[in-house]
C-alpha positions as CSV (number, residue, x, y, z in Angstrom):
1,M,92.2,112.2,76.6
2,T,90.1,110.1,74.4
3,L,89.8,110.9,70.9
4,T,86.5,112.5,71.6
5,E,88.0,115.0,74.5
6,Q,90.9,116.0,72.1
7,F,88.3,116.6,69.4
8,S,86.0,119.0,71.4
9,A,89.3,120.8,73.0
10,L,90.7,121.2,69.4
11,D,87.1,122.2,68.0
12,S,86.8,124.8,70.9
13,L,90.2,126.4,70.3
14,L,89.8,126.5,66.6
15,M,86.4,128.2,66.8
16,N,88.0,130.9,69.2
17,T,91.0,131.6,67.1
18,R,89.3,131.7,63.7
19,L,90.2,135.5,63.1
20,Y,93.8,134.4,62.9
21,W,93.3,131.6,60.4
22,Q,89.8,131.6,58.5
23,C,91.1,134.5,56.0
24,T,93.3,134.7,52.7
25,A,96.5,136.3,53.0
26,F,96.1,138.1,49.5
27,D,93.6,139.8,50.6
28,F,95.8,142.0,52.9
29,D,97.6,145.4,52.4
30,V,98.3,145.5,55.6
31,L,98.6,143.2,58.9
32,P,95.2,142.7,60.2
33,W,95.9,142.4,64.1
34,P,97.4,145.2,65.7
35,E,98.0,143.4,68.4
36,L,100.6,141.1,66.3
37,H,102.1,144.5,64.3
38,A,105.2,144.8,66.3
39,P,106.4,141.1,66.4
40,L,105.9,140.2,62.9
41,S,107.5,143.6,61.6
42,A,110.5,143.2,63.6
43,L,111.0,139.3,61.9
44,S,113.0,139.5,58.8
45,D,112.5,137.3,55.8
46,Q,114.7,134.9,56.8
47,A,113.2,134.5,60.4
48,V,109.9,134.1,58.8
49,A,111.0,131.1,57.1
50,E,112.8,129.3,59.7
51,L,109.6,130.0,62.0
52,D,107.5,128.4,59.0
53,S,109.7,125.4,59.1
54,D,109.7,124.4,62.5
55,Q,106.1,124.3,64.2
56,E,107.5,123.8,67.4
57,Q,108.8,127.1,67.5
58,L,105.9,128.7,66.0
59,Y,103.9,127.5,68.8
60,Q,106.6,128.9,70.8
61,F,106.9,132.9,69.2
62,F,103.0,133.1,68.9
63,S,102.1,131.8,72.7
64,S,102.9,135.3,73.8
65,Y,101.0,136.8,71.9
66,I,98.3,134.2,71.2
67,P,97.5,132.8,74.6
68,A,95.2,130.0,73.1
69,V,98.1,128.7,71.1
70,E,100.0,127.6,74.3
71,Q,97.4,124.8,74.0
72,L,98.0,123.7,70.8
73,S,100.9,121.3,70.9
74,R,99.3,119.4,73.5
75,L,96.1,119.0,71.4
76,V,97.7,118.3,67.8
77,S,100.0,115.5,69.8
78,L,99.6,112.0,68.5
79,P,101.5,109.0,69.6
80,A,104.4,107.7,67.6
81,I,104.3,103.9,66.4
82,T,108.2,103.1,66.9
83,N,109.3,100.4,65.0
84,T,112.3,98.8,63.4
85,R,112.6,99.7,59.6
86,K,112.5,96.4,57.8
87,E,115.0,95.9,54.9
88,Y,114.0,94.4,51.5
89,P,116.0,93.1,48.6
90,F,116.1,95.5,45.7
91,W,113.9,94.4,43.6
92,I,111.1,95.4,45.7
93,S,112.0,98.8,45.7
94,N,112.8,99.1,42.0
95,G,110.8,102.1,40.5
96,I,110.2,103.9,44.1
97,K,112.4,106.6,44.6
98,G,114.2,107.1,48.2
99,R,112.1,109.1,50.0
100,K,108.9,107.3,49.3
101,F,110.3,104.0,49.7
102,T,111.6,104.9,53.1
103,Q,107.8,106.7,53.4
104,L,106.1,102.9,52.7
105,Q,109.0,100.7,54.5
106,D,107.5,102.9,57.9
107,F,104.0,102.3,56.9
108,V,103.9,99.1,56.5
109,G,106.2,98.4,59.7
110,A,103.5,100.1,61.4
111,L,100.6,98.2,60.4
112,P,98.9,95.3,62.6
113,T,100.9,92.1,61.9
114,S,98.3,90.0,59.6
115,N,98.1,87.3,56.9
116,Q,94.7,88.0,55.9
117,P,93.6,89.0,52.0
118,V,94.8,92.9,51.6
119,L,92.8,95.6,49.6
120,E,95.0,98.4,48.3
121,W,92.7,101.3,47.7
122,C,94.0,104.0,45.0
123,A,97.1,101.7,44.4
124,G,99.3,103.3,41.7
125,K,101.5,100.7,40.7
126,G,100.8,98.8,43.7
127,H,104.0,99.5,45.3
128,L,102.2,99.1,49.2
129,G,100.4,95.7,47.7
130,R,103.6,93.9,46.7
131,M,105.6,94.9,50.2
132,L,102.9,93.7,51.9
133,A,102.4,90.3,49.4
134,F,106.2,89.8,50.2
135,N,105.6,90.1,53.7
136,G,103.1,87.2,53.7
137,A,99.7,88.8,53.0
138,Q,97.5,85.9,51.8
139,S,96.6,87.8,48.7
140,V,96.5,91.5,47.4
141,H,93.8,93.0,45.2
142,S,95.0,96.4,44.2
143,V,92.5,98.8,43.1
144,E,93.5,101.9,40.6
145,L,92.0,104.2,38.6
146,Q,94.7,104.8,35.5
147,S,94.7,101.8,33.4
148,H,98.1,102.1,32.9
149,L,99.5,101.9,36.2
150,C,97.2,98.6,36.8
151,E,99.3,97.2,33.9
152,Q,102.3,98.1,34.9
153,G,101.6,97.1,38.8
154,K,100.7,94.0,37.0
155,K,103.7,93.3,35.2
156,S,106.1,93.7,38.3
157,A,104.1,91.7,40.2
158,Q,104.2,88.8,37.4
159,Q,108.1,89.6,37.4
160,Q,108.5,89.5,41.4
161,G,106.1,86.3,41.5
162,L,103.8,88.0,44.3
163,A,99.7,87.6,44.5
164,I,98.7,90.6,43.7
165,Q,95.4,91.0,41.5
166,F,94.8,94.5,39.8
167,S,91.3,96.1,38.9
168,Q,91.2,99.3,37.3
169,A,88.2,101.7,38.6
170,D,86.8,104.8,39.4
171,V,86.0,104.7,43.2
172,L,83.9,107.7,43.2
173,K,81.6,106.5,40.1
174,D,81.9,102.6,39.7
175,N,80.3,99.7,41.9
176,I,83.0,99.0,44.4
177,Q,81.1,97.1,47.3
178,D,82.2,93.6,45.8
179,F,86.0,94.8,46.4
180,F,85.3,95.1,50.4
181,S,84.5,91.7,51.9
182,P,84.6,91.0,56.1
183,H,88.0,88.8,55.6
184,T,89.9,91.7,54.3
185,H,92.6,93.9,55.8
186,A,92.0,97.6,53.7
187,V,94.7,99.9,53.6
188,A,95.5,103.2,51.9
189,L,98.4,105.6,51.7
190,H,97.5,109.0,50.7
191,A,94.3,108.5,49.1
192,C,93.1,112.2,48.7
193,G,89.7,113.6,50.2
194,A,86.7,111.9,49.0
195,L,88.8,108.6,47.9
196,H,89.5,108.1,51.2
197,Q,86.1,109.0,52.5
198,T,84.5,106.6,50.0
199,F,87.1,103.7,51.2
200,M,86.1,104.5,54.8
201,H,82.2,104.3,54.0
202,Q,82.4,101.0,52.0
203,A,85.1,99.4,54.3
204,S,82.6,100.3,57.5
205,A,79.8,99.4,55.6
206,A,81.3,95.5,55.0
207,K,82.4,95.3,58.3
208,V,85.7,95.0,57.4
209,P,88.2,93.8,60.2
210,Q,90.8,96.2,59.5
211,I,91.2,99.6,58.1
212,S,94.5,101.1,58.1
213,F,95.2,104.5,55.9
214,S,96.9,107.6,55.9
215,P,94.7,110.4,54.6
216,C,95.8,113.5,52.3
217,C,94.5,116.1,50.3
218,Y,91.2,116.3,52.3
219,H,89.7,118.9,49.5
220,L,89.9,117.3,46.5
221,F,87.1,115.9,44.8
222,T,84.6,117.2,47.9
223,D,82.2,120.0,48.1
224,N,83.6,123.3,48.6
225,N,81.9,123.4,51.9
226,Y,83.4,120.7,54.5
227,Q,80.8,118.2,55.1
228,A,82.0,116.7,58.6
229,M,81.7,113.1,58.7
230,S,81.2,112.3,62.7
231,E,78.3,113.2,64.7
232,H,80.6,115.1,66.6
233,A,81.9,117.0,64.2
234,Q,78.5,117.5,62.5
235,Q,77.9,119.5,65.7
236,S,80.2,121.9,65.6
237,R,80.2,125.6,64.8
238,L,82.9,125.4,62.2
239,N,82.2,126.5,58.6
240,L,85.1,124.8,56.5
241,T,85.9,125.5,53.3
242,H,88.2,124.2,50.5
243,R,90.8,126.9,51.5
244,D,90.8,126.1,55.2
245,L,90.9,122.2,54.5
246,K,94.1,123.3,52.1
247,L,95.6,125.1,55.2
248,A,95.7,121.6,56.9
249,L,98.5,120.6,54.1
250,Q,100.8,123.8,54.0
251,E,103.5,122.2,56.2
252,T,105.8,120.6,53.7
253,V,109.3,119.4,53.5
254,T,111.7,121.6,52.3
255,A,111.3,122.6,48.7
256,P,114.8,122.7,46.4
257,S,116.1,126.1,46.6
258,R,115.3,126.7,42.7
259,V,111.7,126.0,43.4
260,G,111.7,128.0,46.4
261,K,112.9,131.0,44.4
262,V,110.6,130.8,41.6
263,R,107.4,130.4,44.1
264,K,108.9,133.8,45.6
265,T,109.1,135.5,42.2
266,E,105.4,134.2,41.4
267,V,103.9,135.6,44.7
268,E,105.5,139.3,44.0
269,W,104.0,138.9,40.3
270,R,100.7,138.1,41.2
271,L,100.7,140.5,43.9
272,G,102.2,143.5,41.4
273,F,99.6,142.5,38.8
274,D,96.7,142.8,41.3
275,A,98.0,146.3,42.3
276,L,98.4,147.4,38.5
277,R,94.6,145.8,38.0
278,K,93.4,147.8,41.3
279,S,94.5,151.3,39.9
280,L,92.8,150.4,36.6
281,T,89.6,149.0,37.6
282,G,89.1,150.6,41.1
283,E,88.0,147.2,42.3
284,L,89.6,146.6,46.1
285,G,89.8,143.0,46.7
286,Y,92.0,140.4,45.7
287,V,91.2,138.5,42.5
288,S,93.4,135.5,41.1
289,V,94.7,134.6,38.0
290,P,94.7,131.3,36.6
291,S,97.9,128.7,37.3
292,V,100.4,128.8,34.6
293,N,103.6,126.9,33.5
294,K,106.4,128.3,35.7
295,A,108.6,129.1,33.0
296,I,106.3,132.3,32.7
297,F,108.2,133.4,35.6
298,S,111.7,133.5,34.0
299,D,110.3,136.0,31.6
300,S,109.5,139.9,32.5
301,F,107.3,141.1,34.9
302,A,105.6,143.4,31.8
303,A,105.3,140.3,30.0
304,F,103.5,138.3,33.0
305,C,101.4,141.3,33.3
306,N,100.4,141.3,29.9
307,W,99.1,137.5,30.2
308,A,97.1,138.1,33.1
309,A,96.0,141.0,31.4
310,D,94.8,139.1,28.7
311,K,93.3,136.5,31.2
312,K,91.2,139.2,32.8
313,A,90.1,140.5,30.0
314,L,91.9,143.8,31.0
315,K,93.2,146.5,28.5
316,L,96.5,147.5,29.9
317,T,98.2,151.1,28.4
318,K,101.4,151.6,27.0
319,D,102.6,154.2,29.5
320,I,102.3,151.7,32.6
321,D,105.2,151.9,35.1
322,Y,106.0,148.2,35.9
323,N,108.5,149.0,38.2
324,K,106.5,150.8,40.5
325,F,103.6,147.9,40.6
326,L,106.7,145.2,40.9
327,L,107.9,147.4,44.0
328,I,104.4,147.1,45.7
329,G,104.5,143.2,44.6
330,Q,107.6,142.8,46.7
331,T,106.1,144.9,49.6
332,R,103.0,143.0,49.4
333,K,104.7,140.1,49.5
334,K,106.3,140.8,53.1
335,V,102.7,141.3,54.5
336,T,101.5,138.1,52.8
337,E,104.5,136.1,54.0
338,R,103.7,137.1,57.4
339,V,99.4,137.0,57.5
340,E,100.3,133.1,56.3
341,L,102.9,132.7,59.0
342,V,100.2,133.3,61.8
343,R,97.7,130.9,59.6
344,H,100.5,128.5,60.0
345,V,100.2,128.1,63.2
346,F,97.1,126.4,63.0
347,R,97.6,124.1,60.2
348,R,98.5,121.0,62.0
349,A,95.4,121.8,64.3
350,I,93.1,122.0,61.1
351,E,94.5,118.4,60.0
352,V,94.3,116.7,63.3
353,W,90.7,117.9,63.8
354,L,89.8,116.2,60.3
355,V,91.8,113.0,61.0
356,L,89.7,112.9,64.3
357,D,86.4,113.5,62.6
358,R,87.3,110.7,60.5
359,A,88.4,108.8,63.4
360,L,85.2,109.5,65.4
361,Y,83.4,108.4,62.6
362,L,84.8,104.8,62.5
363,Q,84.2,104.6,65.8
364,Q,80.5,105.1,65.7
365,Q,80.5,102.1,62.9
366,G,81.6,99.8,66.0
367,Y,85.2,100.0,65.7
368,D,88.1,100.6,67.7
369,V,90.3,103.4,66.5
370,S,93.9,104.8,67.4
371,V,95.6,107.9,65.7
372,N,99.2,107.8,65.2
373,T,102.0,108.7,63.1
374,F,103.6,106.4,61.4
375,C,106.9,108.3,60.3
376,E,109.0,111.3,60.9
377,K,107.8,114.7,59.6
378,Q,111.5,114.9,57.2
379,L,109.8,112.0,55.0
380,T,106.0,113.4,54.4
381,P,104.3,115.8,56.6
382,R,101.3,113.7,55.8
383,N,102.7,110.9,58.3
384,I,99.1,110.4,60.3
385,L,97.8,107.2,60.1
386,I,94.5,106.0,61.5
387,L,94.2,102.3,62.5
388,A,90.5,100.7,63.1
389,S,89.8,97.4,64.2
390,L,85.9,95.9,64.2
391,K,84.8,95.3,67.7
392,T,83.8,91.8,68.2
393,P,80.6,91.0,69.5
394,S,80.6,90.6,73.6
395,T,79.7,87.1,74.7
């Protein structure tokens, strides 16, 4: 399939299956799909967790109940760039945690071989730029918002004798056109939302010969209603919101067991408080309460309810049966987890749709584009790499 054909097929599938993924799990007290009630209710909590951690198993399980799911594995499939992971001297990896350094090794190994000057976008401390400079890039220009990260990166580059220049800039507000030139390889690893979209706009407008990036956090710094980039996506009938874009990010590497336990408590307590709020106000829909320091979930459910009630300007009476509402929260959590499980069938499909929108946009700007994976999901589920090479005028 061409990228256009893959996008069109995926777009049609997502449009036809919206009732399974374009919803909010916390809104439901019971499972909203009668045809899935029996198989979902038969799953133990452990089975739900195991399915949720294996996308291929998710496809296999639900293909019997949602026929369109049979096509998903093929439509979200992307070729993997395989390369021998290059070893670096120990000083290159100083300050980079193990899994992150391996991600960088694989990302750098998947880039086209080039000694062109490099523009590193949303660079942080410039870890990626230092690796590219070590590999022979003529020069590296690292652009980063936070001045203290620029200073740390500059210090590391000087200590290691690497040709790296840092610029502190707010790339969403400042004039950044001069950062891009027609002699530069523009790279970005996990720039979020509008940050990588701005990068794409500016790089393609400057006719940068090589653009290589891995997108992340598609909803950040953007309007709630998704603004498609390519002509093909602009013609889609899908109306994506931040909620839908966040779904694309919900495949995660296994969290530490402590984090999982806190998250379990948080969901139960939020749902329990929601049941309490409904009993006092008569309102039906779910209403969220603000994020809070996780330490609160080591206190008591009653204390959490009093905190949440204060945030919602709700007066609690002294005779509340907190155990009753905690039990309701625990029961609703089982429903929530199973609704989320169904939504998660489509999480990679949403991400690939978004990535293909970006790839097709760059094609429109005159680039040859490929979409690949650069590392295993165990290193990062955000493992998609877009490589764009400016077409040379035919003679």
